[in-house]
C-alpha positions in Angstrom: -0.1 0.0 -0.1 1.4 3.2 -0.8 1.9 6.2 1.1 -0.8 8.5 0.6 -3.8 5.4 0.4 -2.3 4.2 4.3 -2.6 8.2 5.5 -5.8 8.4 4.1 -6.7 5.1 5.8 -5.6 5.9 9.1 -7.0 9.0 9.1 -10.4 7.8 8.3 -10.4 4.9 10.7 -9.4 6.8 13.4 -11.9 9.8 12.9 -14.4 6.7 13.6 -12.8 5.8 16.5 -13.3 9.6 18.1 -17.1 8.8 17.4 -17.5 5.7 18.9 -14.7 4.8 21.4 -15.8 4.0 25.0 -19.6 5.3 24.0 -21.7 5.1 26.9 -25.0 2.8 27.3 -28.5 4.6 25.6 -31.3 3.7 28.3 -33.9 2.2 25.8 -37.1 0.6 27.3 -38.6 -3.1 26.3 -41.7 -3.3 25.4 -43.8 -6.5 25.0 -46.2 -7.3 22.8 -48.3 -10.5 21.2 -51.2 -10.4 18.9 -53.6 -12.9 17.9 -53.8 -11.2 13.9 -50.1 -11.8 13.9 -50.1 -15.6 14.7 -53.3 -15.8 11.9 -51.5 -14.2 9.5 -48.3 -16.9 9.3 -51.2 -19.6 9.9 -52.8 -18.0 6.8 -49.5 -16.8 4.5 -47.7 -20.3 5.1 -50.0 -22.9 6.5 -47.3 -22.6 9.6 -49.1 -24.3 12.7 -46.4 -25.8 14.4 -47.3 -28.3 17.1 -51.2 -26.8 17.4 -52.7 -29.1 14.3 -54.7 -26.3 13.2 -55.6 -28.1 10.0 -58.1 -30.0 11.6 -60.2 -27.1 12.6 -59.4 -24.5 9.8 -59.1 -25.9 6.1 -56.6 -23.3 4.5 -55.3 -26.1 2.6 -57.0 -25.0 -0.7 -55.4 -21.9 0.0 -52.1 -21.0 -2.1 -49.1 -19.8 0.4 -46.8 -16.7 -0.1 -43.3 -18.0 -1.2 -41.2 -14.5 0.1 -41.5 -13.9 3.8 -43.1 -10.5 4.8 -43.2 -8.8 7.8 -46.6 -8.0 7.5 -47.2 -10.2 10.7 -44.6 -8.6 12.6 -46.2 -5.0 11.4 -49.5 -5.9 12.5 -48.3 -6.7 16.3 -47.0 -3.4 16.1 -50.7 -1.9 15.4 -52.5 -3.6 18.4 -55.8 -3.8 16.4 -58.5 -4.5 17.5 -60.6 -5.6 13.8 -59.8 -7.6 11.4 -60.7 -5.0 8.7 -58.1 -3.1 9.7 -55.8 -5.5 8.0 -56.9 -4.1 5.0 -56.0 -0.2 5.7 -52.7 -2.0 6.6 -51.8 -3.7 3.6 -52.0 -0.5 1.5 -48.2 -0.1 1.8 -47.7 -3.2 -0.3 -49.6 -1.5 -2.8 -47.0 -0.4 -6.0 -43.9 -1.6 -3.7 -41.2 -2.7 -5.8 -38.5 -3.1 -3.1 -38.3 -4.3 0.2 -38.0 -1.5 1.4 -40.0 1.7 1.4 -38.5 4.5 2.7 -40.7 7.1 4.5 -38.9 10.3 6.3 -37.8 10.0 9.1 -37.5 6.1 9.0 -37.8 3.2 6.5 -40.4 0.5 6.4 -39.3 -3.2 5.9 -41.8 -5.0 3.7 -40.5 -8.4 3.5 -36.9 -10.1 4.7 -36.2 -11.7 1.2 -36.3 -10.3 -2.5 -38.4 -12.6 -3.9 -41.8 -10.8 -5.8 -45.3 -10.5 -4.1 -48.4 -9.3 -5.4 -50.8 -6.6 -3.4 -53.9 -8.4 -5.3 -52.9 -11.8 -4.1 -52.3 -10.6 -0.7 -55.7 -8.8 0.0 -57.3 -12.1 -2.3 -55.6 -14.5 0.4 -56.4 -11.9 3.3 -60.1 -12.1 2.1 -60.9 -15.4 2.3 -59.1 -16.0 5.3 -61.7 -13.8 7.3 -64.2 -16.3 7.5 -61.7 -18.4 9.4 -60.6 -15.7 12.2 -63.0 -16.2 14.5 -62.4 -19.8 14.7 -58.5 -19.5 15.1 -59.3 -16.7 17.5 -61.2 -19.0 19.7 -58.3 -21.3 19.5 -55.5 -19.3 20.2 -57.4 -17.9 22.9 -56.9 -21.1 24.8 -54.4 -22.7 23.1 -51.8 -20.0 22.3 -52.0 -17.1 24.0 -51.2 -18.6 27.3 -48.2 -20.0 26.2 -46.7 -16.9 24.9 -47.9 -15.0 27.8 -45.7 -17.2 29.4 -43.0 -17.0 27.4 -43.1 -12.9 28.2 -43.3 -12.8 31.9 -40.3 -15.6 31.7 -38.5 -12.4 29.6 -39.7 -10.2 32.1 -38.2 -11.7 34.7 -34.8 -12.4 32.5 -35.4 -8.9 32.3 -35.3 -8.1 35.7 -32.3 -10.2 36.9 -30.6 -9.0 33.7 -30.9 -5.6 31.5 -30.0 -7.2 28.4 -30.0 -4.2 26.0 -27.7 -1.9 28.4 -25.5 -5.3 28.4 -25.2 -5.6 24.9 -24.6 -1.8 24.4 -21.9 -3.0 27.0 -20.9 -5.6 25.1 -20.7 -4.2 21.4 -19.6 -0.6 22.6 -22.1 0.8 20.3 -25.5 2.8 21.3 -28.8 2.3 19.6 -30.5 4.9 18.1 -34.0 5.0 19.6 -35.4 5.1 22.8 -38.0 1.7 22.8 -37.5 -1.4 21.4 -40.3 -4.0 21.0 -39.9 -7.4 21.6 -42.8 -10.3 20.6 -43.9 -13.5 20.9 -45.2 -14.9 17.5 -46.3 -18.3 18.4 -46.6 -19.3 14.3 -43.4 -17.0 13.4 -40.9 -19.9 11.9 -38.0 -18.7 14.4 -37.4 -15.1 14.8 -36.6 -11.5 12.9 -36.2 -8.2 13.6 -38.1 -4.9 12.4 -36.7 -1.6 11.3 -39.1 1.2 12.4 -40.5 1.5 14.9 -37.4 -1.2 15.8 -38.8 -4.3 17.2 -37.9 -8.2 17.3 -39.6 -10.9 17.6 -39.3 -15.2 17.9 -41.6 -18.2 18.0 -41.6 -20.4 21.0 -39.4 -22.9 20.3 -40.8 -25.7 22.6 -44.0 -26.9 24.3 -43.3 -25.6 27.7 -42.6 -21.9 26.3 -39.2 -21.7 28.4 -37.3 -20.9 25.2 -35.3 -18.9 23.4 -34.1 -17.0 26.5 -34.3 -13.5 26.4 -30.6 -13.0 25.7 -30.6 -15.4 23.0 -33.5 -13.6 21.2 -31.9 -9.9 21.9 -28.4 -10.9 21.3 -29.1 -12.1 17.9 -31.5 -9.9 16.4 -30.4 -6.2 18.1 -27.3 -6.8 17.3 -28.8 -6.5 13.2 -30.2 -3.6 14.4 -27.5 -2.1 16.0 -25.0 -2.4 12.8 -27.8 -1.6 10.3 -28.1 1.1 8.3 -31.0 2.4 8.3 -31.0 2.0 12.6 -27.5 1.6 14.0 -24.3 1.8 12.6 -23.0 1.2 8.9 -20.5 -1.8 9.2 -20.1 -2.1 5.4 -18.5 1.6 4.9 -15.8 0.6 7.6 -12.3 0.7 5.7 -11.7 -2.5 6.6 -15.6 -4.2 5.7 -14.3 -4.0 1.7 -11.5 -6.3 2.7 -13.4 -8.7 4.8 -16.2 -8.6 2.3 -14.0 -9.6 -0.6 -11.8 -12.5 1.7 -15.2 -14.2 2.8 -16.6 -13.8 -0.9 -13.3 -15.9 -2.3 -13.4 -18.5 0.0 -17.3 -19.3 -0.5 -19.3 -17.5 1.5 -21.7 -14.5 0.9 -21.3 -10.8 2.2 -23.6 -11.3 4.5 -22.1 -14.0 6.1 -20.1 -11.5 8.2 -23.0 -10.1 10.0 -25.0 -13.1 10.5 -22.4 -15.1 12.0 -21.7 -12.4 14.2 -25.5 -12.1 15.5 -25.1 -15.7 15.9 -22.2 -15.5 18.2 -23.8 -12.9 20.3 -26.9 -14.2 20.8 -25.0 -17.1 23.1 -22.6 -14.6 24.2 -25.0 -12.3 25.2 -27.4 -14.8 27.2 -23.8 -16.5 28.7 -23.1 -13.0 30.1 -26.5 -12.7 31.5 -26.1 -16.3 32.9 -29.1 -17.5 31.2 -26.9 -19.9 29.5 -23.8 -22.1 30.6 -20.8 -20.9 29.6 -19.6 -24.0 27.7 -21.8 -23.6 24.9 -19.9 -22.6 21.5 -22.5 -21.2 18.8 -20.1 -22.8 16.3 -20.6 -26.2 17.4 -24.2 -25.7 16.3 -23.7 -24.3 12.8 -23.3 -26.7 9.7 -22.5 -24.1 6.9 -18.1 -24.2 7.2 -17.9 -20.3 6.3 -20.2 -19.3 8.9 -18.8 -22.1 11.4 -15.2 -20.8 10.8 -16.4 -16.9 11.4 -18.1 -17.9 14.7 -15.1 -20.0 15.9 -13.0 -17.2 14.9 -15.2 -14.7 17.0 -14.9 -17.2 20.2 -11.5 -17.6 19.9 -10.9 -13.6 19.6 -13.6 -12.7 22.1 -11.2 -12.0 25.3 -8.7 -10.5 23.3 -11.8 -7.8 22.0 -12.7 -7.5 26.0 -9.2 -7.1 27.3 -8.3 -4.9 24.4 -10.6 -1.6 23.8 -8.4 0.4 22.1 -7.2 -2.1 19.2 -10.9 -3.4 19.2 -12.9 0.1 19.6 -16.4 -1.9 18.7 -17.8 -4.8 18.0 -17.6 -4.1 14.4 -13.7 -3.7 14.7 -13.6 -7.2 16.1 -15.9 -8.8 13.9 -13.7 -7.3 10.6 -10.6 -7.5 11.9 -11.4 -11.3 12.9 -12.9 -12.3 9.7 -9.6 -10.5 8.0 -7.4 -13.1 10.3 -9.3 -16.0 9.7 -9.1 -15.6 5.9 -6.0 -13.9 5.0 -2.4 -15.2 5.3 -0.7 -11.7 5.5 -3.5 -10.0 8.2 -0.8 -9.1 10.6 1.1 -6.9 7.6 -2.0 -5.3 6.6 -2.0 -1.8 6.8 -0.5 -2.0 10.3 -3.5 -3.3 11.8 -2.0 -4.1 15.2 -0.9 -0.5 15.9 -3.7 1.7 15.5 -7.3 2.0 16.6 -10.0 1.6 14.6 -14.0 1.8 15.0 -17.0 2.2 12.5 -19.9 4.9 12.3 -22.7 3.7 10.1 -24.9 0.0 8.8 -25.5 -3.0 7.1 -29.3 -4.4 5.8 -31.3 -5.2 9.3 -34.2 -7.8 9.4 -32.0 -10.9 8.9 -34.0 -13.2 10.2 -33.1 -15.2 13.1 -31.8 -18.4 12.2 -33.5 -20.7 14.9 -30.2 -21.9 15.8 -30.8 -21.8 19.6 -28.7 -24.1 22.1 -30.0 -25.1 25.5 
């Protein structure tokens, strides 16, 4: 690297460091939500019923399923609607939408978690056909699903009393949230979990019939880490000077760009849970991953974690830790790469959020 580029790189990274180094945590309130409409939409759109045998009382097999993973159920959960007809009004946001994100000032609205096409007309017809089934579903939901969602949320509230997971996550990542409130929702018929941009929210299914999983550390650790480094509501890790190098190396070794962020979130779901003493300390997320690149990244994070905690000057934020570790894993010449061991780095913007919670929840 020539001298001009070297000096420019150092000046950029040092400016990022001044913005983030040793930042104090921000007080963020947690509001818990659940909704029969959100559960119904997962059943209606995807015929997902977990272990509840809903198809025995509601014949939706004749209805088509949606291929795209929409955020509409999560959107509905936030609105606390009381009447089925309110769904039609909320659905209007999908009309003429061509991208997965609709940008409204001051914040963007996430419409789906993927790039698959979705027809507004199909959605409206499906919701219309599902209307006659909702009373039966709601009755079943009150008797069989609602009690489990309330049980899991009560567990989360107790865990929050023992460990303020939002504050703890900010301490661990050395980053602050950009918002004052986050909604945490239980949607039993969700496939796994997800994050939503605005209002900031995260959601999880119930992972067992006892309704005691996931713990709050797992959920917050994964989905809220996405929100912390998201280009819309957090810090943009892709604007960090090391991002291009890390992405290039991961792709060169057979991975994908988003693997870097996803591996960190998988790692943080276990790490936050352990820091709050919700999970055994000997659990390693990498042991539960099958994809070789995700597994390698996660192993690297696990191996380098104590260095991250010990040397905040070297790793001002979790973004520095994520990128430097990724480069170290896949680059033979990492130690000589732009004097990385001698300078402080940090980041200031973000990356796409709304990634789906993988469900790689461990005991």
